[in-house]
Backbone atoms as SQL, in Angstrom:
CREATE TABLE atoms (id INTEGER PRIMARY KEY, chain TEXT, resi INTEGER, resn TEXT, atom TEXT, x REAL, y REAL, z REAL);
INSERT INTO atoms VALUES
  (1, 'A', 1, 'LEU', 'N', 72.715, 115.907, 75.284),
  (2, 'A', 1, 'LEU', 'CA', 74.090, 115.826, 75.762),
  (3, 'A', 1, 'LEU', 'C', 74.117, 115.558, 77.269),
  (4, 'A', 2, 'LEU', 'N', 73.326, 116.307, 78.027),
  (5, 'A', 2, 'LEU', 'CA', 73.300, 116.102, 79.474),
  (6, 'A', 2, 'LEU', 'C', 72.747, 114.733, 79.831),
  (7, 'A', 3, 'ALA', 'N', 71.743, 114.269, 79.091),
  (8, 'A', 3, 'ALA', 'CA', 71.191, 112.942, 79.357),
  (9, 'A', 3, 'ALA', 'C', 72.258, 111.875, 79.131),
  (10, 'A', 4, 'GLY', 'N', 73.069, 112.034, 78.097),
  (11, 'A', 4, 'GLY', 'CA', 74.154, 111.093, 77.829),
  (12, 'A', 4, 'GLY', 'C', 75.184, 111.088, 78.938),
  (13, 'A', 5, 'GLN', 'N', 75.502, 112.266, 79.474),
  (14, 'A', 5, 'GLN', 'CA', 76.455, 112.354, 80.583),
  (15, 'A', 5, 'GLN', 'C', 75.881, 111.683, 81.817),
  (16, 'A', 6, 'SER', 'N', 74.606, 111.891, 82.073),
  (17, 'A', 6, 'SER', 'CA', 73.959, 111.291, 83.227),
  (18, 'A', 6, 'SER', 'C', 74.003, 109.769, 83.139),
  (19, 'A', 7, 'THR', 'N', 73.731, 109.233, 81.964),
  (20, 'A', 7, 'THR', 'CA', 73.774, 107.785, 81.768),
  (21, 'A', 7, 'THR', 'C', 75.191, 107.256, 81.966),
  (22, 'A', 8, 'ALA', 'N', 76.183, 107.958, 81.441),
  (23, 'A', 8, 'ALA', 'CA', 77.576, 107.528, 81.598),
  (24, 'A', 8, 'ALA', 'C', 77.987, 107.554, 83.061),
  (25, 'A', 9, 'LEU', 'N', 77.608, 108.601, 83.779),
  (26, 'A', 9, 'LEU', 'CA', 77.941, 108.682, 85.199),
  (27, 'A', 9, 'LEU', 'C', 77.260, 107.574, 85.974),
  (28, 'A', 10, 'SER', 'N', 76.020, 107.278, 85.639),
  (29, 'A', 10, 'SER', 'CA', 75.289, 106.219, 86.312),
  (30, 'A', 10, 'SER', 'C', 75.965, 104.870, 86.094),
  (31, 'A', 11, 'ALA', 'N', 76.403, 104.596, 84.881),
  (32, 'A', 11, 'ALA', 'CA', 77.094, 103.336, 84.583),
  (33, 'A', 11, 'ALA', 'C', 78.415, 103.254, 85.331),
  (34, 'A', 12, 'ASP', 'N', 79.167, 104.366, 85.395),
  (35, 'A', 12, 'ASP', 'CA', 80.425, 104.386, 86.145),
  (36, 'A', 12, 'ASP', 'C', 80.173, 104.132, 87.620),
  (37, 'A', 13, 'SER', 'N', 79.153, 104.762, 88.179),
  (38, 'A', 13, 'SER', 'CA', 78.822, 104.582, 89.592),
  (39, 'A', 13, 'SER', 'C', 78.457, 103.138, 89.877),
  (40, 'A', 14, 'GLN', 'N', 77.707, 102.529, 88.982),
  (41, 'A', 14, 'GLN', 'CA', 77.313, 101.139, 89.164),
  (42, 'A', 14, 'GLN', 'C', 78.533, 100.222, 89.115),
  (43, 'A', 15, 'ALA', 'N', 79.471, 100.492, 88.213),
  (44, 'A', 15, 'ALA', 'CA', 80.684, 99.675, 88.118),
  (45, 'A', 15, 'ALA', 'C', 81.497, 99.762, 89.404),
  (46, 'A', 16, 'VAL', 'N', 81.610, 100.959, 89.959),
  (47, 'A', 16, 'VAL', 'CA', 82.330, 101.136, 91.226),
  (48, 'A', 16, 'VAL', 'C', 81.593, 100.417, 92.336),
  (49, 'A', 17, 'ASP', 'N', 80.277, 100.559, 92.379),
  (50, 'A', 17, 'ASP', 'CA', 79.462, 99.932, 93.409),
  (51, 'A', 17, 'ASP', 'C', 79.640, 98.415, 93.404),
  (52, 'A', 18, 'GLU', 'N', 79.753, 97.814, 92.234),
  (53, 'A', 18, 'GLU', 'CA', 79.909, 96.365, 92.141),
  (54, 'A', 18, 'GLU', 'C', 81.276, 95.898, 92.626),
  (55, 'A', 19, 'ARG', 'N', 82.272, 96.766, 92.630),
  (56, 'A', 19, 'ARG', 'CA', 83.614, 96.389, 93.099),
  (57, 'A', 19, 'ARG', 'C', 83.733, 96.462, 94.609),
  (58, 'A', 20, 'ILE', 'N', 82.814, 97.122, 95.274),
  (59, 'A', 20, 'ILE', 'CA', 82.891, 97.268, 96.725),
  (60, 'A', 20, 'ILE', 'C', 82.408, 95.979, 97.381),
  (61, 'A', 21, 'ASP', 'N', 83.253, 95.398, 98.202),
  (62, 'A', 21, 'ASP', 'CA', 82.900, 94.195, 98.950),
  (63, 'A', 21, 'ASP', 'C', 82.298, 94.653, 100.275),
  (64, 'A', 22, 'ARG', 'N', 80.979, 94.675, 100.333),
  (65, 'A', 22, 'ARG', 'CA', 80.291, 95.196, 101.519),
  (66, 'A', 22, 'ARG', 'C', 80.608, 94.376, 102.772),
  (67, 'A', 23, 'GLU', 'N', 80.755, 93.069, 102.618),
  (68, 'A', 23, 'GLU', 'CA', 81.074, 92.221, 103.771),
  (69, 'A', 23, 'GLU', 'C', 82.464, 92.546, 104.309),
  (70, 'A', 24, 'GLN', 'N', 83.437, 92.741, 103.412),
  (71, 'A', 24, 'GLN', 'CA', 84.790, 93.096, 103.852),
  (72, 'A', 24, 'GLN', 'C', 84.794, 94.472, 104.494),
  (73, 'A', 25, 'LEU', 'N', 84.045, 95.398, 103.929),
  (74, 'A', 25, 'LEU', 'CA', 83.947, 96.741, 104.494),
  (75, 'A', 25, 'LEU', 'C', 83.403, 96.678, 105.916),
  (76, 'A', 26, 'LEU', 'N', 82.372, 95.871, 106.138),
  (77, 'A', 26, 'LEU', 'CA', 81.809, 95.715, 107.475),
  (78, 'A', 26, 'LEU', 'C', 82.831, 95.082, 108.416),
  (79, 'A', 27, 'ARG', 'N', 83.577, 94.063, 107.944),
  (80, 'A', 27, 'ARG', 'CA', 84.618, 93.447, 108.786),
  (81, 'A', 27, 'ARG', 'C', 85.674, 94.478, 109.172),
  (82, 'A', 28, 'ASP', 'N', 86.101, 95.293, 108.208),
  (83, 'A', 28, 'ASP', 'CA', 87.097, 96.330, 108.501),
  (84, 'A', 28, 'ASP', 'C', 86.582, 97.283, 109.573),
  (85, 'A', 29, 'LEU', 'N', 85.342, 97.730, 109.425),
  (86, 'A', 29, 'LEU', 'CA', 84.761, 98.655, 110.408),
  (87, 'A', 29, 'LEU', 'C', 84.654, 98.007, 111.780),
  (88, 'A', 30, 'GLN', 'N', 84.246, 96.741, 111.826),
  (89, 'A', 30, 'GLN', 'CA', 84.127, 96.047, 113.108),
  (90, 'A', 30, 'GLN', 'C', 85.486, 95.916, 113.788),
  (91, 'A', 31, 'ILE', 'N', 86.506, 95.587, 113.033),
  (92, 'A', 31, 'ILE', 'CA', 87.845, 95.440, 113.610),
  (93, 'A', 31, 'ILE', 'C', 88.368, 96.786, 114.101),
  (94, 'A', 32, 'LEU', 'N', 88.252, 97.821, 113.266),
  (95, 'A', 32, 'LEU', 'CA', 88.802, 99.128, 113.636),
  (96, 'A', 32, 'LEU', 'C', 88.029, 99.808, 114.762),
  (97, 'A', 33, 'SER', 'N', 86.790, 99.397, 114.990),
  (98, 'A', 33, 'SER', 'CA', 86.014, 99.987, 116.084),
  (99, 'A', 33, 'SER', 'C', 85.933, 99.065, 117.295),
  (100, 'A', 34, 'SER', 'N', 86.647, 97.949, 117.256),
  (101, 'A', 34, 'SER', 'CA', 86.557, 96.981, 118.347),
  (102, 'A', 34, 'SER', 'C', 87.225, 97.500, 119.623),
  (103, 'A', 35, 'ASP', 'N', 86.745, 96.999, 120.741),
  (104, 'A', 35, 'ASP', 'CA', 87.304, 97.377, 122.039),
  (105, 'A', 35, 'ASP', 'C', 88.770, 96.968, 122.169),
  (106, 'A', 36, 'SER', 'N', 89.188, 95.948, 121.432),
  (107, 'A', 36, 'SER', 'CA', 90.577, 95.480, 121.539),
  (108, 'A', 36, 'SER', 'C', 91.582, 96.536, 121.075),
  (109, 'A', 37, 'LEU', 'N', 91.130, 97.527, 120.303),
  (110, 'A', 37, 'LEU', 'CA', 92.029, 98.598, 119.859),
  (111, 'A', 37, 'LEU', 'C', 92.027, 99.774, 120.830),
  (112, 'A', 38, 'ALA', 'N', 91.178, 99.719, 121.826),
  (113, 'A', 38, 'ALA', 'CA', 91.170, 100.703, 122.924),
  (114, 'A', 38, 'ALA', 'C', 91.170, 102.152, 122.440),
  (115, 'A', 39, 'GLY', 'N', 90.440, 102.432, 121.379),
  (116, 'A', 39, 'GLY', 'CA', 90.312, 103.810, 120.911),
  (117, 'A', 39, 'GLY', 'C', 91.334, 104.250, 119.883),
  (118, 'A', 40, 'ARG', 'N', 92.398, 103.518, 119.703),
  (119, 'A', 40, 'ARG', 'CA', 93.425, 103.801, 118.686),
  (120, 'A', 40, 'ARG', 'C', 94.155, 105.119, 118.913),
  (121, 'A', 41, 'ARG', 'N', 94.260, 105.566, 120.139),
  (122, 'A', 41, 'ARG', 'CA', 94.966, 106.823, 120.416),
  (123, 'A', 41, 'ARG', 'C', 96.420, 106.727, 119.955),
  (124, 'A', 42, 'THR', 'N', 96.902, 107.770, 119.301),
  (125, 'A', 42, 'THR', 'CA', 98.277, 107.793, 118.803),
  (126, 'A', 42, 'THR', 'C', 99.255, 107.473, 119.929),
  (127, 'A', 43, 'GLY', 'N', 100.173, 106.576, 119.638),
  (128, 'A', 43, 'GLY', 'CA', 101.198, 106.212, 120.605),
  (129, 'A', 43, 'GLY', 'C', 100.824, 105.050, 121.501),
  (130, 'A', 44, 'THR', 'N', 99.625, 104.480, 121.328),
  (131, 'A', 44, 'THR', 'CA', 99.193, 103.373, 122.179),
  (132, 'A', 44, 'THR', 'C', 99.291, 102.048, 121.429),
  (133, 'A', 45, 'ALA', 'N', 99.175, 100.965, 122.182),
  (134, 'A', 45, 'ALA', 'CA', 99.199, 99.636, 121.570),
  (135, 'A', 45, 'ALA', 'C', 98.024, 99.464, 120.599),
  (136, 'A', 46, 'GLY', 'N', 96.864, 100.033, 120.915),
  (137, 'A', 46, 'GLY', 'CA', 95.709, 99.949, 120.018),
  (138, 'A', 46, 'GLY', 'C', 95.958, 100.647, 118.696),
  (139, 'A', 47, 'HIS', 'N', 96.665, 101.760, 118.757),
  (140, 'A', 47, 'HIS', 'CA', 97.027, 102.509, 117.548),
  (141, 'A', 47, 'HIS', 'C', 97.953, 101.669, 116.673),
  (142, 'A', 48, 'GLU', 'N', 98.944, 101.068, 117.293),
  (143, 'A', 48, 'GLU', 'CA', 99.898, 100.238, 116.550),
  (144, 'A', 48, 'GLU', 'C', 99.205, 99.021, 115.938),
  (145, 'A', 49, 'LYS', 'N', 98.285, 98.416, 116.687),
  (146, 'A', 49, 'LYS', 'CA', 97.550, 97.252, 116.190),
  (147, 'A', 49, 'LYS', 'C', 96.682, 97.634, 114.981),
  (148, 'A', 50, 'ALA', 'N', 96.023, 98.783, 115.052),
  (149, 'A', 50, 'ALA', 'CA', 95.201, 99.261, 113.931),
  (150, 'A', 50, 'ALA', 'C', 96.069, 99.515, 112.703),
  (151, 'A', 51, 'GLN', 'N', 97.240, 100.079, 112.914),
  (152, 'A', 51, 'GLN', 'CA', 98.141, 100.344, 111.788),
  (153, 'A', 51, 'GLN', 'C', 98.605, 99.055, 111.120),
  (154, 'A', 52, 'ARG', 'N', 98.936, 98.063, 111.919),
  (155, 'A', 52, 'ARG', 'CA', 99.358, 96.776, 111.344),
  (156, 'A', 52, 'ARG', 'C', 98.216, 96.161, 110.530),
  (157, 'A', 53, 'TYR', 'N', 96.992, 96.256, 111.062),
  (158, 'A', 53, 'TYR', 'CA', 95.836, 95.722, 110.345),
  (159, 'A', 53, 'TYR', 'C', 95.661, 96.449, 109.010),
  (160, 'A', 54, 'LEU', 'N', 95.702, 97.777, 109.045),
  (161, 'A', 54, 'LEU', 'CA', 95.501, 98.559, 107.821),
  (162, 'A', 54, 'LEU', 'C', 96.616, 98.328, 106.807),
  (163, 'A', 55, 'ALA', 'N', 97.844, 98.211, 107.269),
  (164, 'A', 55, 'ALA', 'CA', 98.951, 97.933, 106.345),
  (165, 'A', 55, 'ALA', 'C', 98.725, 96.585, 105.657),
  (166, 'A', 56, 'GLY', 'N', 98.238, 95.615, 106.394),
  (167, 'A', 56, 'GLY', 'CA', 97.913, 94.317, 105.805),
  (168, 'A', 56, 'GLY', 'C', 96.805, 94.425, 104.772),
  (169, 'A', 57, 'ARG', 'N', 95.788, 95.219, 105.078),
  (170, 'A', 57, 'ARG', 'CA', 94.688, 95.427, 104.121),
  (171, 'A', 57, 'ARG', 'C', 95.191, 96.169, 102.883),
  (172, 'A', 58, 'PHE', 'N', 96.057, 97.158, 103.075),
  (173, 'A', 58, 'PHE', 'CA', 96.641, 97.865, 101.927),
  (174, 'A', 58, 'PHE', 'C', 97.323, 96.861, 101.002),
  (175, 'A', 59, 'ARG', 'N', 98.102, 95.961, 101.618),
  (176, 'A', 59, 'ARG', 'CA', 98.828, 94.947, 100.850),
  (177, 'A', 59, 'ARG', 'C', 97.840, 94.045, 100.103),
  (178, 'A', 60, 'GLU', 'N', 96.784, 93.597, 100.812),
  (179, 'A', 60, 'GLU', 'CA', 95.790, 92.696, 100.219),
  (180, 'A', 60, 'GLU', 'C', 95.097, 93.310, 99.009),
  (181, 'A', 61, 'ILE', 'N', 94.803, 94.593, 99.059),
  (182, 'A', 61, 'ILE', 'CA', 94.066, 95.212, 97.955),
  (183, 'A', 61, 'ILE', 'C', 94.989, 95.762, 96.873),
  (184, 'A', 62, 'GLY', 'N', 96.294, 95.588, 97.066),
  (185, 'A', 62, 'GLY', 'CA', 97.243, 95.925, 96.012),
  (186, 'A', 62, 'GLY', 'C', 97.734, 97.355, 95.987),
  (187, 'A', 63, 'LEU', 'N', 97.612, 98.076, 97.112),
  (188, 'A', 63, 'LEU', 'CA', 98.167, 99.428, 97.149),
  (189, 'A', 63, 'LEU', 'C', 99.689, 99.354, 97.161),
  (190, 'A', 64, 'HIS', 'N', 100.323, 100.267, 96.469),
  (191, 'A', 64, 'HIS', 'CA', 101.782, 100.346, 96.429),
  (192, 'A', 64, 'HIS', 'C', 102.271, 101.218, 97.583),
  (193, 'A', 65, 'GLN', 'N', 103.506, 100.982, 97.993),
  (194, 'A', 65, 'GLN', 'CA', 104.131, 101.741, 99.080),
  (195, 'A', 65, 'GLN', 'C', 104.933, 102.906, 98.522),
  (196, 'A', 66, 'PHE', 'N', 105.041, 103.957, 99.324),
  (197, 'A', 66, 'PHE', 'CA', 106.006, 105.028, 99.062),
  (198, 'A', 66, 'PHE', 'C', 107.189, 104.716, 99.956),
  (199, 'A', 67, 'GLY', 'N', 108.251, 104.190, 99.411),
  (200, 'A', 67, 'GLY', 'CA', 109.401, 103.840, 100.232),
  (201, 'A', 67, 'GLY', 'C', 109.329, 102.400, 100.695),
  (202, 'A', 68, 'PRO', 'N', 110.004, 102.087, 101.812),
  (203, 'A', 68, 'PRO', 'CA', 110.138, 100.700, 102.240),
  (204, 'A', 68, 'PRO', 'C', 108.856, 100.084, 102.806),
  (205, 'A', 69, 'ASP', 'N', 107.902, 100.916, 103.232),
  (206, 'A', 69, 'ASP', 'CA', 106.657, 100.396, 103.792),
  (207, 'A', 69, 'ASP', 'C', 105.556, 101.449, 103.647),
  (208, 'A', 70, 'TYR', 'N', 104.409, 101.198, 104.259),
  (209, 'A', 70, 'TYR', 'CA', 103.276, 102.124, 104.159),
  (210, 'A', 70, 'TYR', 'C', 103.313, 103.224, 105.220),
  (211, 'A', 71, 'PHE', 'N', 104.275, 103.178, 106.127),
  (212, 'A', 71, 'PHE', 'CA', 104.281, 104.064, 107.287),
  (213, 'A', 71, 'PHE', 'C', 105.054, 105.354, 107.050),
  (214, 'A', 72, 'GLN', 'N', 104.452, 106.470, 107.410),
  (215, 'A', 72, 'GLN', 'CA', 105.129, 107.769, 107.452),
  (216, 'A', 72, 'GLN', 'C', 105.198, 108.129, 108.939),
  (217, 'A', 73, 'ARG', 'N', 106.341, 107.823, 109.545),
  (218, 'A', 73, 'ARG', 'CA', 106.481, 107.960, 110.998),
  (219, 'A', 73, 'ARG', 'C', 106.691, 109.412, 111.410),
  (220, 'A', 74, 'PHE', 'N', 106.229, 109.727, 112.628),
  (221, 'A', 74, 'PHE', 'CA', 106.381, 111.070, 113.180),
  (222, 'A', 74, 'PHE', 'C', 106.444, 110.985, 114.697),
  (223, 'A', 75, 'ALA', 'N', 106.897, 112.061, 115.301),
  (224, 'A', 75, 'ALA', 'CA', 106.945, 112.173, 116.762),
  (225, 'A', 75, 'ALA', 'C', 106.221, 113.449, 117.159),
  (226, 'A', 76, 'ILE', 'N', 105.518, 113.383, 118.286),
  (227, 'A', 76, 'ILE', 'CA', 104.767, 114.529, 118.797),
  (228, 'A', 76, 'ILE', 'C', 105.250, 114.812, 120.212),
  (229, 'A', 77, 'ALA', 'N', 105.594, 116.059, 120.482),
  (230, 'A', 77, 'ALA', 'CA', 105.917, 116.449, 121.856),
  (231, 'A', 77, 'ALA', 'C', 104.611, 116.489, 122.633),
  (232, 'A', 78, 'ALA', 'N', 104.549, 115.748, 123.727),
  (233, 'A', 78, 'ALA', 'CA', 103.313, 115.658, 124.508),
  (234, 'A', 78, 'ALA', 'C', 103.651, 115.611, 125.990),
  (235, 'A', 79, 'PRO', 'N', 103.867, 116.770, 126.605),
  (236, 'A', 79, 'PRO', 'CA', 104.187, 116.790, 128.032),
  (237, 'A', 79, 'PRO', 'C', 103.150, 116.023, 128.848),
  (238, 'A', 80, 'GLY', 'N', 103.638, 115.155, 129.707),
  (239, 'A', 80, 'GLY', 'CA', 102.757, 114.387, 130.572),
  (240, 'A', 80, 'GLY', 'C', 102.261, 113.083, 129.962),
  (241, 'A', 81, 'PHE', 'N', 102.572, 112.814, 128.721),
  (242, 'A', 81, 'PHE', 'CA', 102.139, 111.578, 128.075),
  (243, 'A', 81, 'PHE', 'C', 103.368, 110.960, 127.438),
  (244, 'A', 82, 'SER', 'N', 103.969, 110.000, 128.091),
  (245, 'A', 82, 'SER', 'CA', 105.216, 109.429, 127.596),
  (246, 'A', 82, 'SER', 'C', 105.037, 107.950, 127.280),
  (247, 'A', 83, 'THR', 'N', 104.762, 107.656, 126.030),
  (248, 'A', 83, 'THR', 'CA', 104.718, 106.278, 125.560),
  (249, 'A', 83, 'THR', 'C', 105.160, 106.292, 124.108),
  (250, 'A', 84, 'ALA', 'N', 105.951, 105.303, 123.708),
  (251, 'A', 84, 'ALA', 'CA', 106.493, 105.335, 122.348),
  (252, 'A', 84, 'ALA', 'C', 106.599, 103.936, 121.751),
  (253, 'A', 85, 'PRO', 'N', 105.468, 103.262, 121.496),
  (254, 'A', 85, 'PRO', 'CA', 105.556, 101.894, 120.995),
  (255, 'A', 85, 'PRO', 'C', 106.034, 101.775, 119.555),
  (256, 'A', 86, 'LEU', 'N', 106.015, 102.854, 118.784),
  (257, 'A', 86, 'LEU', 'CA', 106.401, 102.767, 117.372),
  (258, 'A', 86, 'LEU', 'C', 107.790, 103.338, 117.125),
  (259, 'A', 87, 'THR', 'N', 108.652, 103.256, 118.108),
  (260, 'A', 87, 'THR', 'CA', 109.962, 103.882, 117.992),
  (261, 'A', 87, 'THR', 'C', 110.889, 103.110, 117.074),
  (262, 'A', 88, 'ASN', 'N', 111.800, 103.845, 116.479),
  (263, 'A', 88, 'ASN', 'CA', 112.916, 103.253, 115.753),
  (264, 'A', 88, 'ASN', 'C', 114.174, 103.419, 116.593),
  (265, 'A', 89, 'GLY', 'N', 114.025, 103.711, 117.828),
  (266, 'A', 89, 'GLY', 'CA', 115.114, 103.967, 118.754),
  (267, 'A', 89, 'GLY', 'C', 114.523, 104.640, 119.973),
  (268, 'A', 90, 'PRO', 'N', 115.358, 105.054, 120.909),
  (269, 'A', 90, 'PRO', 'CA', 114.825, 105.675, 122.119),
  (270, 'A', 90, 'PRO', 'C', 114.108, 106.986, 121.805),
  (271, 'A', 91, 'ALA', 'N', 112.990, 107.191, 122.454),
  (272, 'A', 91, 'ALA', 'CA', 112.235, 108.441, 122.282),
  (273, 'A', 91, 'ALA', 'C', 112.523, 109.345, 123.470),
  (274, 'A', 92, 'PRO', 'N', 112.619, 110.636, 123.223),
  (275, 'A', 92, 'PRO', 'CA', 112.791, 111.553, 124.347),
  (276, 'A', 92, 'PRO', 'C', 111.589, 111.471, 125.279),
  (277, 'A', 93, 'PRO', 'N', 111.762, 111.823, 126.555),
  (278, 'A', 93, 'PRO', 'CA', 110.620, 111.826, 127.468),
  (279, 'A', 93, 'PRO', 'C', 109.515, 112.729, 126.922),
  (280, 'A', 94, 'ASP', 'N', 108.297, 112.400, 127.253),
  (281, 'A', 94, 'ASP', 'CA', 107.130, 113.186, 126.844),
  (282, 'A', 94, 'ASP', 'C', 106.984, 113.280, 125.327),
  (283, 'A', 95, 'THR', 'N', 107.336, 112.216, 124.628),
  (284, 'A', 95, 'THR', 'CA', 107.189, 112.170, 123.177),
  (285, 'A', 95, 'THR', 'C', 106.309, 110.989, 122.797),
  (286, 'A', 96, 'ILE', 'N', 105.381, 111.230, 121.897),
  (287, 'A', 96, 'ILE', 'CA', 104.542, 110.163, 121.362),
  (288, 'A', 96, 'ILE', 'C', 105.020, 109.880, 119.943),
  (289, 'A', 97, 'ARG', 'N', 105.195, 108.613, 119.645),
  (290, 'A', 97, 'ARG', 'CA', 105.559, 108.213, 118.287),
  (291, 'A', 97, 'ARG', 'C', 104.312, 107.667, 117.609),
  (292, 'A', 98, 'GLY', 'N', 104.119, 108.025, 116.368),
  (293, 'A', 98, 'GLY', 'CA', 102.987, 107.538, 115.591),
  (294, 'A', 98, 'GLY', 'C', 103.372, 107.411, 114.139),
  (295, 'A', 99, 'ALA', 'N', 102.400, 107.113, 113.321),
  (296, 'A', 99, 'ALA', 'CA', 102.644, 106.999, 111.879),
  (297, 'A', 99, 'ALA', 'C', 101.338, 107.166, 111.127),
  (298, 'A', 100, 'ASN', 'N', 101.426, 107.814, 109.991),
  (299, 'A', 100, 'ASN', 'CA', 100.335, 107.825, 109.026),
  (300, 'A', 100, 'ASN', 'C', 100.597, 106.683, 108.058),
  (301, 'A', 101, 'LEU', 'N', 99.545, 106.118, 107.510),
  (302, 'A', 101, 'LEU', 'CA', 99.698, 105.076, 106.497),
  (303, 'A', 101, 'LEU', 'C', 99.380, 105.668, 105.138),
  (304, 'A', 102, 'ILE', 'N', 100.254, 105.404, 104.181),
  (305, 'A', 102, 'ILE', 'CA', 100.098, 105.965, 102.846),
  (306, 'A', 102, 'ILE', 'C', 100.308, 104.860, 101.820),
  (307, 'A', 103, 'GLY', 'N', 99.376, 104.752, 100.893),
  (308, 'A', 103, 'GLY', 'CA', 99.501, 103.817, 99.788),
  (309, 'A', 103, 'GLY', 'C', 98.918, 104.456, 98.541),
  (310, 'A', 104, 'TYR', 'N', 99.247, 103.904, 97.392),
  (311, 'A', 104, 'TYR', 'CA', 98.718, 104.480, 96.155),
  (312, 'A', 104, 'TYR', 'C', 98.493, 103.398, 95.107),
  (313, 'A', 105, 'LEU', 'N', 97.609, 103.708, 94.179),
  (314, 'A', 105, 'LEU', 'CA', 97.405, 102.885, 92.992),
  (315, 'A', 105, 'LEU', 'C', 97.999, 103.631, 91.817),
  (316, 'A', 106, 'PRO', 'N', 98.869, 102.993, 91.048),
  (317, 'A', 106, 'PRO', 'CA', 99.440, 103.687, 89.892),
  (318, 'A', 106, 'PRO', 'C', 98.358, 103.953, 88.846),
  (319, 'A', 107, 'GLY', 'N', 98.538, 105.028, 88.106),
  (320, 'A', 107, 'GLY', 'CA', 97.598, 105.360, 87.043),
  (321, 'A', 107, 'GLY', 'C', 97.671, 104.358, 85.904),
  (322, 'A', 108, 'ARG', 'N', 96.644, 104.373, 85.077),
  (323, 'A', 108, 'ARG', 'CA', 96.597, 103.444, 83.942),
  (324, 'A', 108, 'ARG', 'C', 96.969, 104.118, 82.626),
  (325, 'A', 109, 'GLU', 'N', 97.060, 105.417, 82.638),
  (326, 'A', 109, 'GLU', 'CA', 97.352, 106.155, 81.415),
  (327, 'A', 109, 'GLU', 'C', 98.798, 106.630, 81.427),
  (328, 'A', 110, 'ASP', 'N', 99.352, 106.812, 80.269),
  (329, 'A', 110, 'ASP', 'CA', 100.673, 107.402, 80.127),
  (330, 'A', 110, 'ASP', 'C', 100.617, 108.808, 80.715),
  (331, 'A', 111, 'SER', 'N', 101.491, 109.108, 81.667),
  (332, 'A', 111, 'SER', 'CA', 101.437, 110.407, 82.351),
  (333, 'A', 111, 'SER', 'C', 101.631, 111.580, 81.406),
  (334, 'A', 112, 'SER', 'N', 102.260, 111.360, 80.267),
  (335, 'A', 112, 'SER', 'CA', 102.448, 112.468, 79.326),
  (336, 'A', 112, 'SER', 'C', 101.151, 112.821, 78.600),
  (337, 'A', 113, 'ASN', 'N', 100.158, 111.939, 78.675),
  (338, 'A', 113, 'ASN', 'CA', 98.876, 112.191, 78.014),
  (339, 'A', 113, 'ASN', 'C', 97.810, 112.705, 78.965),
  (340, 'A', 114, 'VAL', 'N', 98.104, 112.790, 80.228),
  (341, 'A', 114, 'VAL', 'CA', 97.099, 113.204, 81.209),
  (342, 'A', 114, 'VAL', 'C', 97.023, 114.702, 81.290);
């Protein structure tokens, strides 16, 4: 029984491994770690650029959005650090605007059977 489970897990792992595009993964890492993103600190132009890139990749790989887009926007009170490139309107002084990106793949099974 355990040998059968091991074989099944190995086959599943191999199937997943074959779906991974190693070249695309390397391109993603190179872009997200590039100097042009300047560290991707929340509230900076590099952060916004990284988010736009990731949202595009989410779209390319077929992730679904929760709501109108992939962004879950937030504001952080940050005395002494006042920049707000991701605003939907004026930000109070000393506030950083940022966003988390969220996407999902729908399940393949009827939810009542899970």
